[in-house]
Structure formats: C-alpha cells, structure tokens
PyMOL Python script that loads the backbone (N, CA, C, O; Angstrom):
from pymol import cmd

cmd.read_pdbstr("""\
ATOM      1  N   MET A   1      59.409   9.233  47.780  1.00  0.00           N
ATOM      2  CA  MET A   1      59.626   9.595  46.399  1.00  0.00           C
ATOM      3  C   MET A   1      60.945  10.369  46.278  1.00  0.00           C
ATOM      4  O   MET A   1      61.154  11.357  46.983  1.00  0.00           O
ATOM      5  N   ILE A   2      61.808   9.929  45.405  1.00  0.00           N
ATOM      6  CA  ILE A   2      63.101  10.568  45.183  1.00  0.00           C
ATOM      7  C   ILE A   2      62.989  11.513  43.985  1.00  0.00           C
ATOM      8  O   ILE A   2      62.423  11.154  42.952  1.00  0.00           O
ATOM      9  N   ALA A   3      63.527  12.708  44.132  1.00  0.00           N
ATOM     10  CA  ALA A   3      63.541  13.698  43.048  1.00  0.00           C
ATOM     11  C   ALA A   3      64.903  14.388  43.081  1.00  0.00           C
ATOM     12  O   ALA A   3      65.719  14.120  43.963  1.00  0.00           O
ATOM     13  N   LEU A   4      65.141  15.258  42.138  1.00  0.00           N
ATOM     14  CA  LEU A   4      66.390  16.021  42.111  1.00  0.00           C
ATOM     15  C   LEU A   4      66.149  17.413  42.675  1.00  0.00           C
ATOM     16  O   LEU A   4      65.086  18.001  42.477  1.00  0.00           O
ATOM     17  N   LEU A   5      67.133  17.926  43.368  1.00  0.00           N
ATOM     18  CA  LEU A   5      67.010  19.221  44.028  1.00  0.00           C
ATOM     19  C   LEU A   5      66.728  20.352  43.039  1.00  0.00           C
ATOM     20  O   LEU A   5      66.026  21.301  43.387  1.00  0.00           O
ATOM     21  N   ASP A   6      67.249  20.276  41.839  1.00  0.00           N
ATOM     22  CA  ASP A   6      67.020  21.366  40.882  1.00  0.00           C
ATOM     23  C   ASP A   6      65.555  21.461  40.442  1.00  0.00           C
ATOM     24  O   ASP A   6      65.151  22.469  39.863  1.00  0.00           O
ATOM     25  N   LYS A   7      64.758  20.423  40.712  1.00  0.00           N
ATOM     26  CA  LYS A   7      63.327  20.417  40.368  1.00  0.00           C
ATOM     27  C   LYS A   7      62.439  20.532  41.604  1.00  0.00           C
ATOM     28  O   LYS A   7      61.216  20.456  41.488  1.00  0.00           O
ATOM     29  N   ALA A   8      63.028  20.713  42.777  1.00  0.00           N
ATOM     30  CA  ALA A   8      62.275  20.733  44.030  1.00  0.00           C
ATOM     31  C   ALA A   8      61.366  21.957  44.131  1.00  0.00           C
ATOM     32  O   ALA A   8      61.714  23.035  43.648  1.00  0.00           O
ATOM     33  N   PRO A   9      60.212  21.789  44.756  1.00  0.00           N
ATOM     34  CA  PRO A   9      59.341  22.946  44.976  1.00  0.00           C
ATOM     35  C   PRO A   9      59.982  23.902  45.985  1.00  0.00           C
ATOM     36  O   PRO A   9      60.676  23.474  46.907  1.00  0.00           O
ATOM     37  N   LEU A  10      59.744  25.170  45.800  1.00  0.00           N
ATOM     38  CA  LEU A  10      60.311  26.178  46.691  1.00  0.00           C
ATOM     39  C   LEU A  10      59.493  26.257  47.974  1.00  0.00           C
ATOM     40  O   LEU A  10      58.273  26.090  47.957  1.00  0.00           O
ATOM     41  N   GLY A  11      60.175  26.514  49.084  1.00  0.00           N
ATOM     42  CA  GLY A  11      59.504  26.690  50.362  1.00  0.00           C
ATOM     43  C   GLY A  11      59.074  25.415  51.052  1.00  0.00           C
ATOM     44  O   GLY A  11      58.342  25.463  52.041  1.00  0.00           O
ATOM     45  N   VAL A  12      59.518  24.274  50.549  1.00  0.00           N
ATOM     46  CA  VAL A  12      59.161  22.977  51.142  1.00  0.00           C
ATOM     47  C   VAL A  12      60.446  22.289  51.603  1.00  0.00           C
ATOM     48  O   VAL A  12      61.358  22.065  50.806  1.00  0.00           O
ATOM     49  N   ALA A  13      60.511  21.956  52.889  1.00  0.00           N
ATOM     50  CA  ALA A  13      61.694  21.291  53.430  1.00  0.00           C
ATOM     51  C   ALA A  13      61.795  19.875  52.875  1.00  0.00           C
ATOM     52  O   ALA A  13      60.793  19.168  52.763  1.00  0.00           O
ATOM     53  N   VAL A  14      63.014  19.470  52.531  1.00  0.00           N
ATOM     54  CA  VAL A  14      63.295  18.139  52.003  1.00  0.00           C
ATOM     55  C   VAL A  14      64.571  17.604  52.654  1.00  0.00           C
ATOM     56  O   VAL A  14      65.316  18.349  53.290  1.00  0.00           O
ATOM     57  N   ARG A  15      64.806  16.322  52.487  1.00  0.00           N
ATOM     58  CA  ARG A  15      66.024  15.685  53.026  1.00  0.00           C
ATOM     59  C   ARG A  15      66.877  15.210  51.853  1.00  0.00           C
ATOM     60  O   ARG A  15      66.353  14.709  50.858  1.00  0.00           O
ATOM     61  N   ILE A  16      68.181  15.370  51.975  1.00  0.00           N
ATOM     62  CA  ILE A  16      69.098  14.878  50.946  1.00  0.00           C
ATOM     63  C   ILE A  16      69.211  13.370  51.077  1.00  0.00           C
ATOM     64  O   ILE A  16      69.602  12.854  52.124  1.00  0.00           O
ATOM     65  N   ALA A  17      68.865  12.667  50.003  1.00  0.00           N
ATOM     66  CA  ALA A  17      68.923  11.203  49.996  1.00  0.00           C
ATOM     67  C   ALA A  17      70.279  10.715  49.491  1.00  0.00           C
ATOM     68  O   ALA A  17      70.845   9.769  50.038  1.00  0.00           O
ATOM     69  N   ARG A  18      70.800  11.362  48.446  1.00  0.00           N
ATOM     70  CA  ARG A  18      72.074  10.930  47.853  1.00  0.00           C
ATOM     71  C   ARG A  18      72.666  12.079  47.067  1.00  0.00           C
ATOM     72  O   ARG A  18      71.940  12.892  46.494  1.00  0.00           O
ATOM     73  N   ILE A  19      73.984  12.145  47.041  1.00  0.00           N
ATOM     74  CA  ILE A  19      74.688  13.160  46.257  1.00  0.00           C
ATOM     75  C   ILE A  19      75.648  12.445  45.318  1.00  0.00           C
ATOM     76  O   ILE A  19      76.442  11.606  45.744  1.00  0.00           O
ATOM     77  N   ASN A  20      75.566  12.782  44.049  1.00  0.00           N
ATOM     78  CA  ASN A  20      76.476  12.216  43.051  1.00  0.00           C
ATOM     79  C   ASN A  20      77.721  13.115  43.005  1.00  0.00           C
ATOM     80  O   ASN A  20      77.786  14.057  42.215  1.00  0.00           O
ATOM     81  N   TRP A  21      78.687  12.815  43.845  1.00  0.00           N
ATOM     82  CA  TRP A  21      79.898  13.632  43.936  1.00  0.00           C
ATOM     83  C   TRP A  21      80.697  13.587  42.643  1.00  0.00           C
ATOM     84  O   TRP A  21      81.447  14.521  42.359  1.00  0.00           O
ATOM     85  N   ASN A  22      80.558  12.531  41.854  1.00  0.00           N
ATOM     86  CA  ASN A  22      81.295  12.414  40.594  1.00  0.00           C
ATOM     87  C   ASN A  22      80.797  13.383  39.532  1.00  0.00           C
ATOM     88  O   ASN A  22      81.484  13.614  38.536  1.00  0.00           O
ATOM     89  N   ALA A  23      79.607  13.955  39.731  1.00  0.00           N
ATOM     90  CA  ALA A  23      79.036  14.879  38.751  1.00  0.00           C
ATOM     91  C   ALA A  23      79.574  16.298  38.894  1.00  0.00           C
ATOM     92  O   ALA A  23      79.207  17.189  38.129  1.00  0.00           O
ATOM     93  N   MET A  24      80.448  16.504  39.880  1.00  0.00           N
ATOM     94  CA  MET A  24      81.007  17.842  40.097  1.00  0.00           C
ATOM     95  C   MET A  24      82.506  17.750  40.357  1.00  0.00           C
ATOM     96  O   MET A  24      83.040  16.679  40.644  1.00  0.00           O
ATOM     97  N   SER A  25      83.156  18.875  40.251  1.00  0.00           N
ATOM     98  CA  SER A  25      84.604  18.904  40.479  1.00  0.00           C
ATOM     99  C   SER A  25      84.911  18.697  41.960  1.00  0.00           C
ATOM    100  O   SER A  25      84.031  18.819  42.812  1.00  0.00           O
ATOM    101  N   ASP A  26      86.162  18.383  42.252  1.00  0.00           N
ATOM    102  CA  ASP A  26      86.586  18.215  43.643  1.00  0.00           C
ATOM    103  C   ASP A  26      86.360  19.495  44.444  1.00  0.00           C
ATOM    104  O   ASP A  26      85.935  19.442  45.598  1.00  0.00           O
ATOM    105  N   ASP A  27      86.644  20.646  43.831  1.00  0.00           N
ATOM    106  CA  ASP A  27      86.450  21.928  44.522  1.00  0.00           C
ATOM    107  C   ASP A  27      84.974  22.177  44.832  1.00  0.00           C
ATOM    108  O   ASP A  27      84.634  22.642  45.920  1.00  0.00           O
ATOM    109  N   GLU A  28      84.094  21.864  43.867  1.00  0.00           N
ATOM    110  CA  GLU A  28      82.659  22.037  44.105  1.00  0.00           C
ATOM    111  C   GLU A  28      82.192  21.124  45.234  1.00  0.00           C
ATOM    112  O   GLU A  28      81.449  21.554  46.116  1.00  0.00           O
ATOM    113  N   GLY A  29      82.624  19.873  45.208  1.00  0.00           N
ATOM    114  CA  GLY A  29      82.256  18.925  46.257  1.00  0.00           C
ATOM    115  C   GLY A  29      82.746  19.369  47.623  1.00  0.00           C
ATOM    116  O   GLY A  29      82.017  19.291  48.612  1.00  0.00           O
ATOM    117  N   ARG A  30      83.984  19.835  47.670  1.00  0.00           N
ATOM    118  CA  ARG A  30      84.544  20.314  48.950  1.00  0.00           C
ATOM    119  C   ARG A  30      83.732  21.487  49.476  1.00  0.00           C
ATOM    120  O   ARG A  30      83.429  21.553  50.667  1.00  0.00           O
ATOM    121  N   ARG A  31      83.376  22.420  48.583  1.00  0.00           N
ATOM    122  CA  ARG A  31      82.607  23.605  48.977  1.00  0.00           C
ATOM    123  C   ARG A  31      81.234  23.199  49.534  1.00  0.00           C
ATOM    124  O   ARG A  31      80.799  23.723  50.560  1.00  0.00           O
ATOM    125  N   LEU A  32      80.565  22.279  48.864  1.00  0.00           N
ATOM    126  CA  LEU A  32      79.255  21.847  49.343  1.00  0.00           C
ATOM    127  C   LEU A  32      79.353  21.134  50.687  1.00  0.00           C
ATOM    128  O   LEU A  32      78.495  21.315  51.550  1.00  0.00           O
ATOM    129  N   ARG A  33      80.391  20.329  50.868  1.00  0.00           N
ATOM    130  CA  ARG A  33      80.596  19.653  52.164  1.00  0.00           C
ATOM    131  C   ARG A  33      80.863  20.678  53.267  1.00  0.00           C
ATOM    132  O   ARG A  33      80.383  20.521  54.389  1.00  0.00           O
ATOM    133  N   GLU A  34      81.626  21.725  52.951  1.00  0.00           N
ATOM    134  CA  GLU A  34      81.898  22.769  53.943  1.00  0.00           C
ATOM    135  C   GLU A  34      80.617  23.479  54.379  1.00  0.00           C
ATOM    136  O   GLU A  34      80.510  23.933  55.518  1.00  0.00           O
ATOM    137  N   PHE A  35      79.651  23.571  53.474  1.00  0.00           N
ATOM    138  CA  PHE A  35      78.361  24.169  53.803  1.00  0.00           C
ATOM    139  C   PHE A  35      77.462  23.218  54.583  1.00  0.00           C
ATOM    140  O   PHE A  35      76.421  23.629  55.096  1.00  0.00           O
ATOM    141  N   GLY A  36      77.854  21.956  54.675  1.00  0.00           N
ATOM    142  CA  GLY A  36      77.066  20.975  55.410  1.00  0.00           C
ATOM    143  C   GLY A  36      76.106  20.180  54.553  1.00  0.00           C
ATOM    144  O   GLY A  36      75.229  19.495  55.080  1.00  0.00           O
ATOM    145  N   LEU A  37      76.254  20.258  53.231  1.00  0.00           N
ATOM    146  CA  LEU A  37      75.395  19.476  52.347  1.00  0.00           C
ATOM    147  C   LEU A  37      75.894  18.031  52.330  1.00  0.00           C
ATOM    148  O   LEU A  37      76.894  17.713  51.686  1.00  0.00           O
ATOM    149  N   MET A  38      75.186  17.173  53.043  1.00  0.00           N
ATOM    150  CA  MET A  38      75.540  15.766  53.139  1.00  0.00           C
ATOM    151  C   MET A  38      74.262  14.942  53.134  1.00  0.00           C
ATOM    152  O   MET A  38      73.182  15.476  53.387  1.00  0.00           O
ATOM    153  N   GLU A  39      74.370  13.653  52.851  1.00  0.00           N
ATOM    154  CA  GLU A  39      73.222  12.769  52.892  1.00  0.00           C
ATOM    155  C   GLU A  39      72.580  12.831  54.277  1.00  0.00           C
ATOM    156  O   GLU A  39      73.276  12.817  55.292  1.00  0.00           O
ATOM    157  N   GLY A  40      71.244  12.900  54.307  1.00  0.00           N
ATOM    158  CA  GLY A  40      70.512  12.962  55.569  1.00  0.00           C
ATOM    159  C   GLY A  40      70.221  14.366  56.049  1.00  0.00           C
ATOM    160  O   GLY A  40      69.413  14.549  56.959  1.00  0.00           O
ATOM    161  N   CYS A  41      70.856  15.355  55.464  1.00  0.00           N
ATOM    162  CA  CYS A  41      70.693  16.758  55.854  1.00  0.00           C
ATOM    163  C   CYS A  41      69.333  17.283  55.379  1.00  0.00           C
ATOM    164  O   CYS A  41      68.908  16.984  54.263  1.00  0.00           O
ATOM    165  N   GLU A  42      68.660  18.058  56.216  1.00  0.00           N
ATOM    166  CA  GLU A  42      67.404  18.689  55.832  1.00  0.00           C
ATOM    167  C   GLU A  42      67.686  20.087  55.302  1.00  0.00           C
ATOM    168  O   GLU A  42      68.433  20.856  55.908  1.00  0.00           O
ATOM    169  N   ILE A  43      67.077  20.407  54.159  1.00  0.00           N
ATOM    170  CA  ILE A  43      67.285  21.706  53.522  1.00  0.00           C
ATOM    171  C   ILE A  43      65.941  22.236  53.025  1.00  0.00           C
ATOM    172  O   ILE A  43      64.964  21.492  52.939  1.00  0.00           O
ATOM    173  N   MET A  44      65.904  23.526  52.699  1.00  0.00           N
ATOM    174  CA  MET A  44      64.707  24.111  52.112  1.00  0.00           C
ATOM    175  C   MET A  44      65.096  25.011  50.949  1.00  0.00           C
ATOM    176  O   MET A  44      65.769  26.021  51.152  1.00  0.00           O
ATOM    177  N   PRO A  45      64.682  24.660  49.729  1.00  0.00           N
ATOM    178  CA  PRO A  45      64.915  25.534  48.581  1.00  0.00           C
ATOM    179  C   PRO A  45      64.104  26.826  48.761  1.00  0.00           C
ATOM    180  O   PRO A  45      62.911  26.776  49.060  1.00  0.00           O
ATOM    181  N   LEU A  46      64.756  27.977  48.578  1.00  0.00           N
ATOM    182  CA  LEU A  46      64.087  29.260  48.801  1.00  0.00           C
ATOM    183  C   LEU A  46      63.659  29.950  47.513  1.00  0.00           C
ATOM    184  O   LEU A  46      62.491  30.303  47.349  1.00  0.00           O
ATOM    185  N   HIS A  47      64.603  30.139  46.607  1.00  0.00           N
ATOM    186  CA  HIS A  47      64.273  30.788  45.331  1.00  0.00           C
ATOM    187  C   HIS A  47      65.333  30.466  44.302  1.00  0.00           C
ATOM    188  O   HIS A  47      66.452  30.063  44.623  1.00  0.00           O
ATOM    189  N   ARG A  48      64.940  30.659  43.041  1.00  0.00           N
ATOM    190  CA  ARG A  48      65.834  30.370  41.923  1.00  0.00           C
ATOM    191  C   ARG A  48      66.149  31.657  41.189  1.00  0.00           C
ATOM    192  O   ARG A  48      65.299  32.540  41.082  1.00  0.00           O
ATOM    193  N   GLY A  49      67.350  31.764  40.691  1.00  0.00           N
ATOM    194  CA  GLY A  49      67.854  32.825  39.840  1.00  0.00           C
ATOM    195  C   GLY A  49      66.970  34.017  39.601  1.00  0.00           C
ATOM    196  O   GLY A  49      66.563  34.709  40.534  1.00  0.00           O
ATOM    197  N   SER A  50      66.680  34.248  38.351  1.00  0.00           N
ATOM    198  CA  SER A  50      65.911  35.420  37.962  1.00  0.00           C
ATOM    199  C   SER A  50      64.773  34.996  37.043  1.00  0.00           C
ATOM    200  O   SER A  50      64.515  33.806  36.858  1.00  0.00           O
ATOM    201  N   ILE A  51      64.119  35.956  36.490  1.00  0.00           N
ATOM    202  CA  ILE A  51      63.022  35.685  35.558  1.00  0.00           C
ATOM    203  C   ILE A  51      63.516  34.882  34.358  1.00  0.00           C
ATOM    204  O   ILE A  51      62.790  34.040  33.832  1.00  0.00           O
ATOM    205  N   PHE A  52      64.740  35.139  33.928  1.00  0.00           N
ATOM    206  CA  PHE A  52      65.267  34.539  32.707  1.00  0.00           C
ATOM    207  C   PHE A  52      66.092  33.284  32.930  1.00  0.00           C
ATOM    208  O   PHE A  52      66.465  32.615  31.967  1.00  0.00           O
ATOM    209  N   SER A  53      66.382  32.954  34.175  1.00  0.00           N
ATOM    210  CA  SER A  53      67.264  31.822  34.445  1.00  0.00           C
ATOM    211  C   SER A  53      66.860  31.122  35.729  1.00  0.00           C
ATOM    212  O   SER A  53      66.333  31.750  36.647  1.00  0.00           O
ATOM    213  N   ARG A  54      67.110  29.807  35.793  1.00  0.00           N
ATOM    214  CA  ARG A  54      66.856  29.041  37.020  1.00  0.00           C
ATOM    215  C   ARG A  54      68.147  28.899  37.828  1.00  0.00           C
ATOM    216  O   ARG A  54      68.190  28.141  38.797  1.00  0.00           O
ATOM    217  N   ASP A  55      69.171  29.604  37.448  1.00  0.00           N
ATOM    218  CA  ASP A  55      70.470  29.501  38.099  1.00  0.00           C
ATOM    219  C   ASP A  55      70.794  30.818  38.777  1.00  0.00           C
ATOM    220  O   ASP A  55      70.595  31.853  38.141  1.00  0.00           O
ATOM    221  N   PRO A  56      71.258  30.870  39.962  1.00  0.00           N
ATOM    222  CA  PRO A  56      71.513  29.783  40.904  1.00  0.00           C
ATOM    223  C   PRO A  56      70.279  29.470  41.746  1.00  0.00           C
ATOM    224  O   PRO A  56      69.216  30.063  41.560  1.00  0.00           O
ATOM    225  N   LEU A  57      70.441  28.524  42.678  1.00  0.00           N
ATOM    226  CA  LEU A  57      69.379  28.123  43.589  1.00  0.00           C
ATOM    227  C   LEU A  57      69.800  28.499  45.001  1.00  0.00           C
ATOM    228  O   LEU A  57      70.883  28.130  45.455  1.00  0.00           O
ATOM    229  N   ALA A  58      68.938  29.235  45.691  1.00  0.00           N
ATOM    230  CA  ALA A  58      69.197  29.589  47.092  1.00  0.00           C
ATOM    231  C   ALA A  58      68.475  28.587  47.976  1.00  0.00           C
ATOM    232  O   ALA A  58      67.329  28.228  47.707  1.00  0.00           O
ATOM    233  N   LEU A  59      69.142  28.134  49.029  1.00  0.00           N
ATOM    234  CA  LEU A  59      68.503  27.212  49.953  1.00  0.00           C
ATOM    235  C   LEU A  59      68.977  27.458  51.368  1.00  0.00           C
ATOM    236  O   LEU A  59      70.009  28.088  51.600  1.00  0.00           O
ATOM    237  N   THR A  60      68.202  26.947  52.306  1.00  0.00           N
ATOM    238  CA  THR A  60      68.530  27.067  53.717  1.00  0.00           C
ATOM    239  C   THR A  60      69.019  25.719  54.218  1.00  0.00           C
ATOM    240  O   THR A  60      68.412  24.680  53.961  1.00  0.00           O
ATOM    241  N   ILE A  61      70.141  25.763  54.945  1.00  0.00           N
ATOM    242  CA  ILE A  61      70.677  24.591  55.628  1.00  0.00           C
ATOM    243  C   ILE A  61      70.783  25.009  57.093  1.00  0.00           C
ATOM    244  O   ILE A  61      71.674  25.777  57.455  1.00  0.00           O
ATOM    245  N   GLY A  62      69.892  24.517  57.926  1.00  0.00           N
ATOM    246  CA  GLY A  62      69.854  24.984  59.307  1.00  0.00           C
ATOM    247  C   GLY A  62      69.507  26.469  59.321  1.00  0.00           C
ATOM    248  O   GLY A  62      68.469  26.870  58.794  1.00  0.00           O
ATOM    249  N   ARG A  63      70.368  27.283  59.918  1.00  0.00           N
ATOM    250  CA  ARG A  63      70.141  28.734  59.951  1.00  0.00           C
ATOM    251  C   ARG A  63      70.903  29.463  58.858  1.00  0.00           C
ATOM    252  O   ARG A  63      70.832  30.689  58.771  1.00  0.00           O
ATOM    253  N   MET A  64      71.623  28.739  58.033  1.00  0.00           N
ATOM    254  CA  MET A  64      72.469  29.335  57.007  1.00  0.00           C
ATOM    255  C   MET A  64      71.772  29.319  55.647  1.00  0.00           C
ATOM    256  O   MET A  64      71.104  28.345  55.296  1.00  0.00           O
ATOM    257  N   LYS A  65      71.930  30.397  54.888  1.00  0.00           N
ATOM    258  CA  LYS A  65      71.449  30.448  53.512  1.00  0.00           C
ATOM    259  C   LYS A  65      72.637  30.259  52.587  1.00  0.00           C
ATOM    260  O   LYS A  65      73.684  30.880  52.770  1.00  0.00           O
ATOM    261  N   VAL A  66      72.467  29.393  51.587  1.00  0.00           N
ATOM    262  CA  VAL A  66      73.538  29.019  50.679  1.00  0.00           C
ATOM    263  C   VAL A  66      73.030  29.129  49.248  1.00  0.00           C
ATOM    264  O   VAL A  66      71.861  28.860  48.973  1.00  0.00           O
ATOM    265  N   ILE A  67      73.910  29.525  48.346  1.00  0.00           N
ATOM    266  CA  ILE A  67      73.597  29.588  46.925  1.00  0.00           C
ATOM    267  C   ILE A  67      74.415  28.506  46.225  1.00  0.00           C
ATOM    268  O   ILE A  67      75.630  28.419  46.405  1.00  0.00           O
ATOM    269  N   ILE A  68      73.730  27.675  45.418  1.00  0.00           N
ATOM    270  CA  ILE A  68      74.435  26.665  44.625  1.00  0.00           C
ATOM    271  C   ILE A  68      73.978  26.774  43.174  1.00  0.00           C
ATOM    272  O   ILE A  68      72.923  27.335  42.878  1.00  0.00           O
ATOM    273  N   ARG A  69      74.777  26.236  42.294  1.00  0.00           N
ATOM    274  CA  ARG A  69      74.450  26.253  40.867  1.00  0.00           C
ATOM    275  C   ARG A  69      73.439  25.162  40.536  1.00  0.00           C
ATOM    276  O   ARG A  69      73.331  24.162  41.245  1.00  0.00           O
ATOM    277  N   SER A  70      72.702  25.367  39.451  1.00  0.00           N
ATOM    278  CA  SER A  70      71.690  24.380  39.026  1.00  0.00           C
ATOM    279  C   SER A  70      72.314  23.030  38.720  1.00  0.00           C
ATOM    280  O   SER A  70      71.727  21.996  39.038  1.00  0.00           O
ATOM    281  N   ASN A  71      73.502  23.018  38.104  1.00  0.00           N
ATOM    282  CA  ASN A  71      74.132  21.723  37.789  1.00  0.00           C
ATOM    283  C   ASN A  71      74.536  20.978  39.061  1.00  0.00           C
ATOM    284  O   ASN A  71      74.540  19.747  39.081  1.00  0.00           O
ATOM    285  N   GLN A  72      74.877  21.714  40.125  1.00  0.00           N
ATOM    286  CA  GLN A  72      75.167  21.064  41.397  1.00  0.00           C
ATOM    287  C   GLN A  72      73.878  20.502  42.009  1.00  0.00           C
ATOM    288  O   GLN A  72      73.859  19.383  42.522  1.00  0.00           O
ATOM    289  N   ALA A  73      72.811  21.290  41.946  1.00  0.00           N
ATOM    290  CA  ALA A  73      71.522  20.845  42.478  1.00  0.00           C
ATOM    291  C   ALA A  73      71.017  19.608  41.738  1.00  0.00           C
ATOM    292  O   ALA A  73      70.358  18.755  42.332  1.00  0.00           O
ATOM    293  N   ALA A  74      71.325  19.507  40.439  1.00  0.00           N
ATOM    294  CA  ALA A  74      70.900  18.355  39.643  1.00  0.00           C
ATOM    295  C   ALA A  74      71.620  17.069  40.056  1.00  0.00           C
ATOM    296  O   ALA A  74      71.184  15.977  39.690  1.00  0.00           O
ATOM    297  N   ALA A  75      72.701  17.179  40.802  1.00  0.00           N
ATOM    298  CA  ALA A  75      73.454  16.012  41.270  1.00  0.00           C
ATOM    299  C   ALA A  75      73.011  15.578  42.660  1.00  0.00           C
ATOM    300  O   ALA A  75      73.578  14.645  43.230  1.00  0.00           O
ATOM    301  N   ILE A  76      71.992  16.256  43.215  1.00  0.00           N
ATOM    302  CA  ILE A  76      71.543  15.967  44.579  1.00  0.00           C
ATOM    303  C   ILE A  76      70.133  15.383  44.539  1.00  0.00           C
ATOM    304  O   ILE A  76      69.195  16.047  44.098  1.00  0.00           O
ATOM    305  N   GLU A  77      69.987  14.147  44.995  1.00  0.00           N
ATOM    306  CA  GLU A  77      68.688  13.515  45.075  1.00  0.00           C
ATOM    307  C   GLU A  77      68.077  13.841  46.432  1.00  0.00           C
ATOM    308  O   GLU A  77      68.748  13.784  47.463  1.00  0.00           O
ATOM    309  N   ILE A  78      66.801  14.183  46.414  1.00  0.00           N
ATOM    310  CA  ILE A  78      66.102  14.552  47.654  1.00  0.00           C
ATOM    311  C   ILE A  78      64.889  13.658  47.863  1.00  0.00           C
ATOM    312  O   ILE A  78      64.420  12.990  46.942  1.00  0.00           O
ATOM    313  N   GLU A  79      64.395  13.660  49.087  1.00  0.00           N
ATOM    314  CA  GLU A  79      63.173  12.939  49.414  1.00  0.00           C
ATOM    315  C   GLU A  79      62.346  13.790  50.366  1.00  0.00           C
ATOM    316  O   GLU A  79      62.867  14.670  51.051  1.00  0.00           O
ATOM    317  N   ALA A  80      61.053  13.513  50.396  1.00  0.00           N
ATOM    318  CA  ALA A  80      60.165  14.234  51.291  1.00  0.00           C
ATOM    319  C   ALA A  80      60.496  13.862  52.736  1.00  0.00           C
ATOM    320  O   ALA A  80      60.972  12.763  53.019  1.00  0.00           O
ATOM    321  N   ILE A  81      60.238  14.786  53.623  1.00  0.00           N
ATOM    322  CA  ILE A  81      60.439  14.536  55.043  1.00  0.00           C
ATOM    323  C   ILE A  81      59.119  13.999  55.603  1.00  0.00           C
ATOM    324  O   ILE A  81      58.080  14.655  55.523  1.00  0.00           O
ATOM    325  N   THR A  82      59.184  12.820  56.158  1.00  0.00           N
ATOM    326  CA  THR A  82      57.982  12.233  56.739  1.00  0.00           C
ATOM    327  C   THR A  82      58.041  12.356  58.245  1.00  0.00           C
ATOM    328  O   THR A  82      59.092  12.170  58.859  1.00  0.00           O
ATOM    329  N   ALA A  83      56.924  12.665  58.821  1.00  0.00           N
ATOM    330  CA  ALA A  83      56.870  12.901  60.276  1.00  0.00           C
ATOM    331  C   ALA A  83      56.895  11.621  61.067  1.00  0.00           C
ATOM    332  O   ALA A  83      56.857  11.654  62.297  1.00  0.00           O
TER     333      ALA A  83
END
""", "prot")
cmd.dss("prot")
cmd.show_as("cartoon", "prot")
cmd.util.cbc("prot")
cmd.orient("prot")
C-alpha cells in the first residue's frame, strides 16, 4: 500500500517508494538527498510540529534524526516494510 509521508503513522518504520522531486525547489531536493532521503531508504516518522500545527515532521534515517517540512513530506510516497 502506497501512502504519503505527511500522513504516515508515527513510530512505524516505512520505506520510501518514490519522491516527486519536481514538487520542491532544487535547494530542498539537494538538502533531502544530502540527508540520505532516496527511494528504497527506510525511515521512521517520530513526531509532528506542535499542538497547533503538523509542521515540521521529525524522522529517523538510520541513526540520524532529520526535520522536514510537511510540504516536502507530501511529495514522498512511502510503503510498508514487509519482512
């Protein structure tokens, strides 16, 4: 099942299926690539913004914690990790 990262449940590891690089600026895309966000990468959404906002989204990539914006997360399609 494919879903968008901005709607992903927290605390559940998922795999990046596809990233719509055209939905973000070149600088945003470069920054996400530098963090290791690529198709096939396993990530875990940790928490979202505050009580009043869903922005930003914190996630784990390997041992690193990264913060991305909700609009960036909406450009990332994810899938469940099957054993």
